[in-house]
KOLNULUM-222571 format. One record per atom (N, C-alpha, C, O, CB): atom name; x, y, z; residue in one letter; residue number from 1. Coordinates in pm, 1 decimal, decimal comma. Last residue first. Glycine has a CB too. Layout:
BEGIN
CA; X; Y; Z; a; NUM
...
// end
This chain:
BEGIN
N; -1077,4; 1415,6; 215,8; d; 111
CA; -1101,3; 1389,3; 73,6; d; 111
C; -1086,5; 1508,9; -12,2; d; 111
O; -1103,9; 1500,3; -133,7; d; 111
CB; -1235,1; 1333,9; 53,6; d; 111
N; -1044,7; 1504,0; 473,2; w; 110
CA; -937,4; 1424,1; 414,7; w; 110
C; -958,3; 1399,5; 266,8; w; 110
O; -862,6; 1364,8; 197,6; w; 110
CB; -925,6; 1292,5; 486,5; w; 110
N; -1286,9; 1629,8; 533,9; e; 109
CA; -1164,1; 1710,6; 525,9; e; 109
C; -1051,8; 1635,3; 456,1; e; 109
O; -971,3; 1696,7; 386,2; e; 109
CB; -1118,5; 1752,4; 666,0; e; 109
N; -1461,1; 1414,6; 554,9; k; 108
CA; -1476,8; 1509,9; 444,4; k; 108
C; -1349,5; 1591,8; 423,9; k; 108
O; -1309,7; 1619,5; 310,7; k; 108
CB; -1596,0; 1603,7; 470,9; k; 108
N; -1374,7; 1302,1; 795,2; l; 107
CA; -1361,9; 1226,8; 670,4; l; 107
C; -1371,8; 1319,1; 550,0; l; 107
O; -1297,7; 1302,5; 453,0; l; 107
CB; -1469,2; 1118,0; 662,1; l; 107
N; -1450,3; 1503,4; 970,1; q; 106
CA; -1308,3; 1471,7; 955,4; q; 106
C; -1284,5; 1393,6; 825,3; q; 106
O; -1186,2; 1416,8; 755,0; q; 106
CB; -1257,8; 1390,4; 1077,6; q; 106
N; -1727,9; 1485,2; 942,9; e; 105
CA; -1659,8; 1608,1; 901,7; e; 105
C; -1511,5; 1584,2; 882,7; e; 105
O; -1451,7; 1638,2; 789,6; e; 105
CB; -1682,0; 1718,9; 1004,2; e; 105
N; -1767,3; 1231,8; 1056,2; i; 104
CA; -1802,4; 1255,1; 915,8; i; 104
C; -1732,8; 1380,4; 863,1; i; 104
O; -1684,0; 1380,9; 750,1; i; 104
CB; -1955,4; 1268,3; 899,7; i; 104
N; -1692,4; 1281,8; 1320,9; l; 103
CA; -1616,1; 1186,9; 1239,4; l; 103
C; -1643,1; 1207,5; 1091,2; l; 103
O; -1551,0; 1201,2; 1009,8; l; 103
CB; -1650,0; 1043,3; 1279,0; l; 103
N; -1895,8; 1463,8; 1388,4; v; 102
CA; -1755,5; 1504,6; 1398,6; v; 102
C; -1669,0; 1412,9; 1312,7; v; 102
O; -1581,9; 1460,2; 1239,7; v; 102
CB; -1707,7; 1502,1; 1546,4; v; 102
N; -2123,3; 1303,5; 1362,2; l; 101
CA; -2103,4; 1416,0; 1270,6; l; 101
C; -1959,1; 1465,7; 1272,5; l; 101
O; -1906,0; 1505,5; 1168,7; l; 101
CB; -2197,9; 1530,3; 1306,5; l; 101
N; -2086,5; 1131,1; 1578,8; q; 100
CA; -2088,7; 1078,1; 1443,0; q; 100
C; -2061,1; 1188,6; 1341,4; q; 100
O; -1985,0; 1169,4; 1246,5; q; 100
CB; -2223,8; 1011,4; 1413,8; q; 100
N; -2114,0; 1309,5; 1789,1; e; 99
CA; -1985,9; 1240,4; 1770,4; e; 99
C; -1976,0; 1183,0; 1629,5; e; 99
O; -1869,3; 1186,1; 1568,1; e; 99
CB; -1969,1; 1128,0; 1874,7; e; 99
N; -2386,3; 1375,5; 1749,2; e; 98
CA; -2283,4; 1479,6; 1740,7; e; 98
C; -2145,1; 1417,7; 1717,8; e; 98
O; -2067,7; 1467,7; 1636,2; e; 98
CB; -2282,8; 1565,3; 1869,4; e; 98
N; -2513,0; 1138,6; 1800,4; a; 97
CA; -2521,6; 1193,7; 1665,3; a; 97
C; -2413,3; 1299,9; 1645,5; a; 97
O; -2356,1; 1311,8; 1537,2; a; 97
CB; -2662,2; 1253,7; 1639,4; a; 97
N; -2299,4; 931,6; 2006,0; t; 96
CA; -2405,8; 1030,4; 1986,4; t; 96
C; -2404,5; 1078,9; 1841,5; t; 96
O; -2305,8; 1061,5; 1770,0; t; 96
CB; -2389,1; 1150,1; 2084,4; t; 96
N; -2249,9; 585,6; 2015,6; m; 95
CA; -2196,8; 715,6; 1977,4; m; 95
C; -2314,0; 811,4; 1954,6; m; 95
O; -2413,9; 776,0; 1892,1; m; 95
CB; -2107,4; 704,5; 1849,5; m; 95
N; -2346,8; 338,6; 2037,7; s; 94
CA; -2260,0; 382,9; 2146,5; s; 94
C; -2202,0; 521,4; 2120,8; s; 94
O; -2115,8; 568,6; 2195,0; s; 94
CB; -2147,5; 283,4; 2167,1; s; 94
N; -2493,8; 170,5; 1871,9; q; 93
CA; -2558,4; 288,1; 1930,9; q; 93
C; -2480,0; 340,4; 2051,5; q; 93
O; -2537,4; 380,5; 2152,7; q; 93
CB; -2702,1; 254,4; 1972,6; q; 93
N; -2379,1; -17,8; 1724,5; e; 92
CA; -2389,7; -46,6; 1867,9; e; 92
C; -2459,9; 65,6; 1944,4; e; 92
O; -2482,1; 56,4; 2065,2; e; 92
CB; -2251,1; -69,8; 1926,8; e; 92
N; -2391,7; 106,6; 1475,2; t; 91
CA; -2456,2; -23,9; 1494,5; t; 91
C; -2474,3; -58,9; 1641,5; t; 91
O; -2573,0; -122,2; 1679,1; t; 91
CB; -2375,0; -132,3; 1426,6; t; 91
N; -2249,7; 349,5; 1524,3; i; 90
CA; -2388,3; 350,3; 1477,1; i; 90
C; -2456,8; 217,9; 1508,6; i; 90
O; -2567,3; 216,4; 1562,7; i; 90
CB; -2393,8; 378,0; 1325,9; i; 90
N; -1999,6; 265,5; 1610,0; g; 89
CA; -2075,6; 361,2; 1690,3; g; 89
C; -2222,8; 364,5; 1653,0; g; 89
O; -2309,6; 380,2; 1738,8; g; 89
CB; -2016,9; 499,1; 1675,5; g; 89
N; -1920,4; 107,5; 1394,9; m; 88
CA; -1944,4; 45,6; 1525,1; m; 88
C; -2028,4; 137,1; 1614,3; m; 88
O; -2117,5; 90,7; 1685,4; m; 88
CB; -1811,0; 12,2; 1594,0; m; 88
N; -1897,0; 311,2; 1199,1; t; 87
CA; -1987,1; 196,8; 1180,0; t; 87
C; -2021,3; 131,6; 1313,6; t; 87
O; -2137,9; 103,9; 1341,6; t; 87
CB; -1923,5; 93,2; 1085,5; t; 87
N; -1696,7; 471,7; 1315,3; l; 86
CA; -1828,8; 526,5; 1286,4; l; 86
C; -1931,6; 414,7; 1272,5; l; 86
O; -2041,0; 423,4; 1328,2; l; 86
CB; -1825,1; 611,5; 1158,7; l; 86
N; -1480,6; 291,8; 1320,3; q; 85
CA; -1529,1; 356,0; 1442,9; q; 85
C; -1672,5; 405,0; 1425,3; q; 85
O; -1758,2; 382,0; 1510,6; q; 85
CB; -1437,5; 473,5; 1482,3; q; 85
N; -1457,2; 245,8; 1045,5; l; 84
CA; -1485,8; 135,0; 1136,8; l; 84
C; -1543,5; 187,9; 1267,9; l; 84
O; -1642,1; 135,4; 1319,6; l; 84
CB; -1358,2; 52,4; 1163,8; l; 84
N; -1387,1; 501,0; 960,9; l; 83
CA; -1511,9; 440,5; 912,5; l; 83
C; -1553,7; 322,7; 1000,5; l; 83
O; -1672,4; 303,1; 1026,5; l; 83
CB; -1496,0; 394,1; 766,3; l; 83
N; -1138,9; 524,4; 1089,8; m; 82
CA; -1247,1; 615,2; 1124,6; m; 82
C; -1382,5; 559,9; 1079,0; m; 82
O; -1481,5; 571,2; 1151,3; m; 82
CB; -1222,5; 752,7; 1062,5; m; 82
N; -992,7; 327,2; 958,1; q; 81
CA; -1012,7; 319,2; 1102,9; q; 81
C; -1131,0; 406,3; 1146,2; q; 81
O; -1212,4; 365,7; 1229,2; q; 81
CB; -884,5; 362,2; 1177,5; q; 81
N; -998,6; 431,4; 697,3; t; 80
CA; -1053,8; 298,3; 725,1; t; 80
C; -1084,7; 283,4; 873,5; t; 80
O; -1190,7; 232,9; 910,4; t; 80
CB; -955,6; 188,0; 679,9; t; 80
N; -862,3; 672,0; 734,5; r; 79
CA; -1002,3; 673,4; 691,3; r; 79
C; -1070,0; 540,5; 722,1; r; 79
O; -1184,3; 537,1; 767,5; r; 79
CB; -1012,0; 703,7; 541,0; r; 79
N; -609,7; 569,1; 806,3; q; 78
CA; -683,7; 655,6; 898,5; q; 78
C; -832,1; 659,1; 862,8; q; 78
O; -917,7; 650,1; 950,9; q; 78
CB; -625,5; 798,1; 896,8; q; 78
N; -541,4; 429,9; 572,9; q; 77
CA; -554,7; 357,5; 699,4; q; 77
C; -633,7; 440,0; 802,0; q; 77
O; -715,5; 385,2; 875,9; q; 77
CB; -415,3; 322,0; 755,7; q; 77
N; -529,9; 645,1; 391,0; f; 76
CA; -622,9; 534,2; 368,7; f; 76
C; -648,0; 458,6; 499,0; f; 76
O; -762,3; 427,0; 531,8; f; 76
CB; -568,1; 438,1; 260,7; f; 76
N; -318,6; 789,3; 502,3; k; 75
CA; -452,7; 848,5; 497,4; k; 75
C; -559,9; 742,1; 476,7; k; 75
O; -667,0; 747,9; 536,9; k; 75
CB; -460,6; 952,8; 385,6; k; 75
N; -111,0; 601,0; 458,7; e; 74
CA; -143,8; 647,9; 593,9; e; 74
C; -285,0; 706,8; 599,0; e; 74
O; -361,6; 676,8; 690,5; e; 74
CB; -41,0; 752,9; 640,5; e; 74
N; -111,5; 586,3; 179,3; l; 73
CA; -142,4; 467,7; 260,5; l; 73
C; -183,4; 508,9; 401,4; l; 73
O; -280,3; 456,4; 456,1; l; 73
CB; -21,0; 372,1; 266,3; l; 73
N; -40,1; 851,8; 109,5; l; 72
CA; -166,3; 793,7; 64,0; l; 72
C; -207,0; 671,5; 146,2; l; 72
O; -324,5; 655,3; 179,0; l; 72
CB; -155,7; 755,6; -82,5; l; 72
N; 179,6; 1027,0; 160,7; c; 71
CA; 100,5; 968,7; 271,8; c; 71
C; -32,9; 906,9; 228,7; c; 71
O; -129,2; 910,1; 305,4; c; 71
CB; 73,1; 1075,3; 374,9; c; 71
N; 371,7; 1167,4; 14,5; l; 70
CA; 230,7; 1180,3; -21,5; l; 70
C; 133,3; 1122,4; 81,8; l; 70
O; 17,9; 1164,6; 89,0; l; 70
CB; 207,7; 1113,5; -152,6; l; 70
N; 627,4; 1121,7; 131,0; k; 69
CA; 590,6; 1253,9; 80,3; k; 69
C; 439,7; 1271,2; 61,4; k; 69
O; 385,9; 1378,4; 89,3; k; 69
CB; 660,8; 1279,3; -50,8; k; 69
N; 628,0; 857,3; 207,8; e; 68
CA; 675,9; 957,3; 302,7; e; 68
C; 630,1; 1097,3; 261,1; e; 68
O; 597,9; 1180,7; 345,7; e; 68
CB; 829,7; 952,2; 313,3; e; 68
N; 549,4; 735,9; -29,7; e; 67
CA; 459,2; 734,0; 84,8; e; 67
C; 498,2; 839,7; 187,0; e; 67
O; 411,7; 904,3; 246,1; e; 67
CB; 458,7; 596,0; 149,8; e; 67
N; 779,4; 776,3; -182,6; y; 66
CA; 651,7; 832,6; -226,3; y; 66
C; 555,0; 841,1; -109,5; y; 66
O; 486,4; 941,9; -92,2; y; 66
CB; 590,9; 748,5; -339,7; y; 66
N; 958,3; 623,8; -28,0; e; 65
CA; 977,7; 768,7; -42,5; e; 65
C; 848,3; 837,2; -86,8; e; 65
O; 812,2; 942,9; -35,0; e; 65
CB; 1090,3; 798,0; -143,9; e; 65
N; 852,5; 368,0; -67,0; e; 64
CA; 856,3; 424,4; 69,0; e; 64
C; 875,4; 576,7; 65,4; e; 64
O; 816,4; 649,2; 145,4; e; 64
CB; 970,0; 358,9; 151,1; e; 64
N; 900,0; 344,2; -340,6; l; 63
CA; 762,5; 340,6; -290,5; l; 63
C; 754,4; 399,7; -150,4; l; 63
O; 660,7; 472,9; -118,7; l; 63
CB; 708,9; 196,6; -290,2; l; 63
N; 1181,9; 346,7; -338,7; m; 62
CA; 1106,6; 453,1; -406,8; m; 62
C; 963,3; 459,9; -354,9; m; 62
O; 911,4; 568,3; -328,4; m; 62
CB; 1106,5; 430,3; -559,4; m; 62
N; 1232,4; 107,8; -205,0; a; 61
CA; 1277,1; 234,1; -145,9; a; 61
C; 1202,1; 352,2; -208,0; a; 61
O; 1163,8; 446,1; -138,2; a; 61
CB; 1429,3; 251,7; -164,6; a; 61
N; 1128,2; -71,5; -394,3; e; 60
CA; 1070,5; -65,5; -258,7; e; 60
C; 1106,7; 67,1; -191,7; e; 60
O; 1021,9; 130,9; -129,2; e; 60
CB; 1120,6; -185,0; -172,1; e; 60
N; 1308,6; -21,5; -601,3; t; 59
CA; 1167,0; 11,0; -618,9; t; 59
C; 1096,6; 19,8; -483,8; t; 59
O; 1014,6; 108,9; -461,9; t; 59
CB; 1098,1; -93,9; -708,1; t; 59
N; 1543,6; -122,4; -492,4; r; 58
CA; 1535,6; 20,4; -528,8; r; 58
C; 1389,4; 64,3; -542,1; r; 58
O; 1352,1; 173,5; -499,4; r; 58
CB; 1612,0; 47,4; -661,9; r; 58
N; 1465,1; -392,3; -469,0; r; 57
CA; 1501,4; -314,0; -348,9; r; 57
C; 1494,0; -163,6; -377,1; r; 57
O; 1444,0; -87,0; -294,8; r; 57
CB; 1644,1; -351,6; -300,6; r; 57
N; 1423,3; -459,7; -738,9; i; 56
CA; 1312,0; -467,4; -644,0; i; 56
C; 1343,4; -384,3; -519,4; i; 56
O; 1256,3; -312,9; -469,8; i; 56
CB; 1283,5; -615,0; -604,8; i; 56
N; 1683,1; -423,9; -843,4; n; 55
CA; 1570,8; -347,3; -896,3; n; 55
C; 1454,6; -345,0; -797,0; n; 55
O; 1394,6; -240,1; -773,9; n; 55
CB; 1524,9; -405,7; -1030,4; n; 55
N; 1827,9; -614,6; -695,5; d; 54
CA; 1860,5; -471,7; -685,6; d; 54
C; 1744,6; -384,8; -731,9; d; 54
O; 1711,6; -284,7; -668,4; d; 54
CB; 1985,2; -439,6; -767,8; d; 54
N; 1700,3; -853,4; -785,3; y; 53
CA; 1702,5; -817,1; -643,2; y; 53
C; 1726,9; -667,0; -627,0; y; 53
O; 1654,7; -599,9; -553,2; y; 53
CB; 1811,5; -897,5; -568,1; y; 53
N; 1764,8; -844,9; -1057,9; v; 52
CA; 1624,1; -841,7; -1015,1; v; 52
C; 1615,8; -795,6; -870,4; v; 52
O; 1534,7; -709,6; -836,4; v; 52
CB; 1557,4; -981,5; -1031,5; v; 52
N; 2042,2; -864,4; -1039,9; a; 51
CA; 1981,5; -748,5; -1107,2; a; 51
C; 1834,9; -733,7; -1065,8; a; 51
O; 1787,5; -622,7; -1041,8; a; 51
CB; 1992,5; -762,9; -1261,5; a; 51
N; 2072,8; -1113,3; -917,5; q; 50
CA; 2115,5; -992,3; -846,5; q; 50
C; 2052,9; -866,9; -907,9; q; 50
O; 2015,1; -774,4; -836,1; q; 50
CB; 2268,8; -980,8; -848,4; q; 50
N; 1995,1; -1283,2; -1119,3; r; 49
CA; 1912,4; -1279,0; -998,1; r; 49
C; 1943,3; -1150,9; -919,6; r; 49
O; 1853,9; -1088,1; -863,0; r; 49
CB; 1937,2; -1405,4; -909,2; r; 49
N; 2039,9; -1132,5; -1442,7; s; 48
CA; 2086,5; -1203,7; -1323,6; s; 48
C; 1987,0; -1188,6; -1208,9; s; 48
O; 1907,4; -1094,8; -1203,5; s; 48
CB; 2224,8; -1152,2; -1280,7; s; 48
N; 1807,5; -1186,8; -1717,2; v; 47
CA; 1901,5; -1105,8; -1638,9; v; 47
C; 1945,3; -1187,4; -1517,6; v; 47
O; 1894,6; -1296,9; -1493,1; v; 47
CB; 1836,6; -969,2; -1594,5; v; 47
N; 1588,9; -1278,9; -1864,8; g; 46
CA; 1724,0; -1298,2; -1915,8; g; 46
C; 1826,4; -1210,1; -1847,6; g; 46
O; 1921,2; -1163,5; -1910,8; g; 46
CB; 1726,8; -1272,7; -2062,6; g; 46
N; 1336,1; -1271,3; -1768,2; y; 45
CA; 1386,0; -1149,2; -1830,5; y; 45
C; 1527,3; -1162,4; -1885,6; y; 45
O; 1579,9; -1068,9; -1945,8; y; 45
CB; 1381,8; -1037,4; -1731,8; y; 45
N; 1298,6; -1526,6; -1661,6; s; 44
CA; 1199,3; -1471,8; -1755,5; s; 44
C; 1253,6; -1353,1; -1833,7; s; 44
O; 1221,4; -1335,6; -1951,3; s; 44
CB; 1073,6; -1430,0; -1680,5; s; 44
N; 1513,7; -1541,1; -1482,1; e; 43
CA; 1508,6; -1630,3; -1598,3; e; 43
C; 1414,0; -1576,3; -1705,1; e; 43
O; 1445,1; -1579,6; -1824,1; e; 43
CB; 1464,6; -1771,1; -1555,7; e; 43
N; 1433,8; -1353,9; -1292,3; a; 42
CA; 1558,6; -1335,7; -1366,3; a; 42
C; 1559,2; -1419,3; -1493,8; a; 42
O; 1600,4; -1372,6; -1600,0; a; 42
CB; 1678,8; -1372,8; -1278,6; a; 42
N; 1205,1; -1476,9; -1192,3; i; 41
CA; 1193,1; -1347,5; -1260,9; i; 41
C; 1316,3; -1324,0; -1348,0; i; 41
O; 1305,2; -1279,9; -1462,4; i; 41
CB; 1175,9; -1231,2; -1158,2; i; 41
N; 1319,3; -1703,7; -1076,9; e; 40
CA; 1217,1; -1717,7; -1182,2; e; 40
C; 1203,2; -1588,6; -1262,5; e; 40
O; 1191,0; -1591,3; -1384,9; e; 40
CB; 1080,9; -1756,1; -1120,6; e; 40
N; 1490,1; -1586,9; -884,7; g; 39
CA; 1543,6; -1669,3; -993,6; g; 39
C; 1446,3; -1684,2; -1108,7; g; 39
O; 1485,8; -1678,1; -1225,2; g; 39
CB; 1580,8; -1805,7; -941,9; g; 39
N; 1310,0; -1470,0; -710,7; l; 38
CA; 1402,3; -1384,3; -784,7; l; 38
C; 1458,6; -1459,2; -905,3; l; 38
O; 1473,0; -1402,8; -1013,8; l; 38
CB; 1516,9; -1335,6; -693,1; l; 38
N; 986,3; -1629,8; -750,0; s; 37
CA; 1117,1; -1614,0; -686,7; s; 37
C; 1202,3; -1519,4; -771,1; s; 37
O; 1171,2; -1492,2; -887,1; s; 37
CB; 1188,0; -1751,9; -669,3; s; 37
N; 653,5; -1496,7; -738,9; h; 36
CA; 763,6; -1560,1; -811,9; h; 36
C; 893,1; -1537,4; -735,5; h; 36
O; 907,7; -1437,7; -664,8; h; 36
CB; 774,7; -1504,3; -957,1; h; 36
N; 406,1; -1398,3; -644,5; d; 35
CA; 491,8; -1479,6; -557,5; d; 35
C; 598,0; -1558,4; -634,3; d; 35
O; 628,8; -1672,4; -599,7; d; 35
CB; 406,8; -1575,4; -477,4; d; 35
N; 242,3; -1217,5; -760,6; d; 34
CA; 237,9; -1353,0; -815,5; d; 34
C; 329,1; -1450,5; -741,0; d; 34
O; 329,9; -1570,2; -770,0; d; 34
CB; 276,0; -1350,0; -961,4; d; 34
N; 295,2; -990,0; -602,1; l; 33
CA; 157,8; -1032,6; -627,0; l; 33
C; 149,2; -1178,3; -673,2; l; 33
O; 60,9; -1252,8; -630,9; l; 33
CB; 94,0; -942,2; -730,7; l; 33
N; 579,3; -971,8; -571,0; y; 32
CA; 487,5; -955,1; -458,0; y; 32
C; 347,4; -1009,8; -483,0; y; 32
O; 287,6; -1069,8; -393,7; y; 32
CB; 477,5; -810,3; -423,2; y; 32
N; 700,2; -1048,3; -821,5; y; 31
CA; 757,8; -1083,7; -692,5; y; 31
C; 654,7; -1080,1; -579,5; y; 31
O; 644,4; -1174,8; -501,5; y; 31
CB; 872,2; -990,4; -660,1; y; 31
N; 535,2; -952,6; -1029,3; l; 30
CA; 577,6; -1092,5; -1027,5; l; 30
C; 624,9; -1134,5; -888,2; l; 30
O; 593,1; -1244,2; -842,3; l; 30
CB; 689,2; -1115,4; -1130,0; l; 30
N; 509,6; -682,6; -952,5; e; 29
CA; 391,6; -768,1; -967,6; e; 29
C; 429,7; -915,5; -957,4; e; 29
O; 365,4; -992,9; -886,5; e; 29
CB; 322,1; -740,6; -1102,1; e; 29
N; 777,5; -600,7; -960,8; m; 28
CA; 703,5; -596,1; -834,1; m; 28
C; 579,0; -684,4; -839,9; m; 28
O; 546,9; -753,2; -743,0; m; 28
CB; 663,7; -451,3; -800,5; m; 28
N; 838,5; -634,7; -1233,8; y; 27
CA; 913,9; -707,9; -1131,1; y; 27
C; 835,7; -713,5; -999,9; y; 27
O; 828,5; -818,2; -935,7; y; 27
CB; 1051,5; -642,0; -1108,0; y; 27
N; 648,6; -451,3; -1345,2; s; 26
CA; 645,8; -592,6; -1378,0; s; 26
C; 718,5; -675,8; -1272,8; s; 26
O; 665,6; -777,2; -1227,2; s; 26
CB; 707,5; -615,8; -1514,7; s; 26
N; 732,2; -205,7; -1240,8; r; 25
CA; 596,5; -254,5; -1215,5; r; 25
C; 588,3; -405,5; -1238,0; r; 25
O; 528,0; -477,8; -1158,7; r; 25
CB; 495,3; -181,5; -1306,1; r; 25
N; 987,3; -189,0; -1350,0; q; 24
CA; 968,2; -189,6; -1204,7; q; 24
C; 833,0; -249,6; -1169,3; q; 24
O; 821,6; -333,2; -1079,6; q; 24
CB; 979,8; -46,8; -1147,5; q; 24
N; 918,2; -184,2; -1625,1; k; 23
CA; 1000,2; -292,6; -1571,4; k; 23
C; 984,5; -301,5; -1419,5; k; 23
O; 969,9; -411,3; -1365,8; k; 23
CB; 1148,5; -271,9; -1609,0; k; 23
N; 768,6; 54,1; -1645,1; d; 22
CA; 707,2; -75,0; -1679,5; d; 22
C; 785,1; -191,3; -1618,2; d; 22
O; 725,7; -285,5; -1565,7; d; 22
CB; 699,6; -91,8; -1832,4; d; 22
N; 826,2; 261,3; -1353,9; t; 21
CA; 849,8; 223,4; -1493,6; t; 21
C; 781,6; 88,8; -1519,3; t; 21
O; 742,1; 19,2; -1425,8; t; 21
CB; 1004,0; 215,4; -1525,4; t; 21
N; 577,4; 417,3; -1139,8; l; 20
CA; 689,1; 327,0; -1167,4; l; 20
C; 706,4; 304,7; -1316,7; l; 20
O; 614,3; 326,0; -1395,6; l; 20
CB; 668,2; 193,4; -1096,8; l; 20
N; 349,1; 551,2; -1088,7; l; 19
CA; 471,6; 630,6; -1087,7; l; 19
C; 596,0; 547,3; -1120,2; l; 19
O; 706,8; 600,6; -1127,2; l; 19
CB; 488,5; 696,8; -952,6; l; 19
N; 149,8; 367,3; -1071,1; a; 18
CA; 149,8; 452,3; -1191,2; a; 18
C; 277,4; 536,6; -1200,5; a; 18
O; 310,4; 587,7; -1307,6; a; 18
CB; 26,4; 544,2; -1191,1; a; 18
N; 178,9; 258,8; -816,8; q; 17
CA; 231,5; 186,5; -932,7; q; 17
C; 237,1; 271,9; -1059,3; q; 17
O; 322,1; 249,0; -1145,3; q; 17
CB; 147,3; 64,4; -958,6; q; 17
N; 88,3; 361,4; -571,9; y; 16
CA; 191,2; 434,8; -646,3; y; 16
C; 240,0; 367,0; -774,2; y; 16
O; 335,7; 415,1; -834,8; y; 16
CB; 307,3; 457,7; -557,9; y; 16
N; -112,3; 198,3; -454,5; f; 15
CA; -125,6; 343,9; -456,3; f; 15
C; -32,4; 412,4; -556,1; f; 15
O; -70,9; 511,4; -618,4; f; 15
CB; -99,4; 398,3; -319,0; f; 15
N; -17,2; -63,8; -490,9; d; 14
CA; -151,0; -25,6; -538,0; d; 14
C; -163,2; 125,7; -552,6; d; 14
O; -217,9; 175,1; -651,2; d; 14
CB; -258,7; -77,6; -441,7; d; 14
N; 229,1; -45,2; -358,8; f; 13
CA; 225,6; -70,5; -502,5; f; 13
C; 90,8; -29,5; -560,4; f; 13
O; 84,8; 32,2; -666,7; f; 13
CB; 253,7; -218,6; -532,0; f; 13
N; 139,6; -17,2; -96,7; l; 12
CA; 215,3; 91,7; -159,0; l; 12
C; 214,7; 77,2; -311,0; l; 12
O; 201,4; 176,0; -383,2; l; 12
CB; 360,5; 94,2; -106,1; l; 12
N; 15,9; -271,7; -67,8; f; 11
CA; -62,2; -147,9; -57,2; f; 11
C; 10,4; -32,6; -126,1; f; 11
O; -49,5; 41,0; -204,4; f; 11
CB; -89,1; -113,0; 90,9; f; 11
N; 241,3; -437,6; -102,7; n; 10
CA; 125,3; -451,9; -191,2; n; 10
C; 38,0; -327,1; -187,6; n; 10
O; -9,0; -281,2; -291,7; n; 10
CB; 42,4; -575,0; -151,7; n; 10
N; 399,9; -352,6; 109,4; m; 9
CA; 445,9; -331,2; -28,3; m; 9
C; 330,6; -343,9; -127,4; m; 9
O; 323,5; -269,2; -225,0; m; 9
CB; 557,0; -431,3; -63,9; m; 9
N; 240,4; -442,0; 325,1; r; 8
CA; 269,7; -299,2; 308,4; r; 8
C; 311,7; -270,4; 164,1; r; 8
O; 264,1; -174,3; 103,7; r; 8
CB; 380,9; -254,2; 406,9; r; 8
N; 247,8; -719,2; 279,7; t; 7
CA; 120,5; -648,2; 278,7; t; 7
C; 141,7; -499,1; 255,2; t; 7
O; 70,8; -437,1; 175,9; t; 7
CB; 45,5; -670,9; 410,2; t; 7
N; 523,5; -762,6; 310,8; t; 6
CA; 457,1; -796,0; 186,1; t; 6
C; 325,1; -721,2; 173,6; t; 6
O; 294,6; -665,9; 67,9; t; 6
CB; 433,8; -946,5; 176,7; t; 6
N; 557,7; -684,9; 576,8; k; 5
CA; 628,2; -613,2; 470,8; k; 5
C; 560,4; -638,0; 336,9; k; 5
O; 541,8; -545,2; 258,3; k; 5
CB; 776,1; -656,0; 464,9; k; 5
N; 392,9; -873,4; 705,1; e; 4
CA; 364,9; -730,5; 719,7; e; 4
C; 431,1; -650,3; 607,9; e; 4
O; 370,3; -559,7; 550,9; e; 4
CB; 412,9; -680,1; 856,6; e; 4
N; 526,0; -1107,9; 634,6; l; 3
CA; 390,3; -1086,7; 585,7; l; 3
C; 352,9; -939,2; 595,2; l; 3
O; 288,9; -885,3; 504,9; l; 3
CB; 290,3; -1172,7; 664,8; l; 3
N; 763,9; -1068,0; 774,8; l; 2
CA; 766,7; -1077,4; 628,9; l; 2
C; 628,7; -1051,9; 569,9; l; 2
O; 615,2; -983,4; 468,5; l; 2
CB; 818,0; -1214,7; 585,1; l; 2
N; 659,9; -1065,7; 1039,0; m; 1
CA; 732,0; -950,5; 987,1; m; 1
C; 733,1; -952,0; 833,7; m; 1
O; 706,7; -849,9; 770,1; m; 1
CB; 875,8; -948,3; 1042,0; m; 1
// end
């Protein structure tokens, strides 16, 4: 569960980091990407551990809100799944050319 949340937050951060403040971006990078503890981040910034915790939780909520509205991660996952399907269909020759074209058209619509 924790790994799933971390992975999800990393993806959401990748998609939406440009919408965050510098401090939010920095805290999220240190916590999720560099695996720093709340205490380490707090010490680096001269703030309380609670302040870092609150900032990270608010930022996580913001990222989830962005995803709810923009669906960039969901679309990415759908495209990835569709490309996998298409690749397997071609390499295993288990998909007709018509089925392949349908998937390609769906991919075009999403871009």
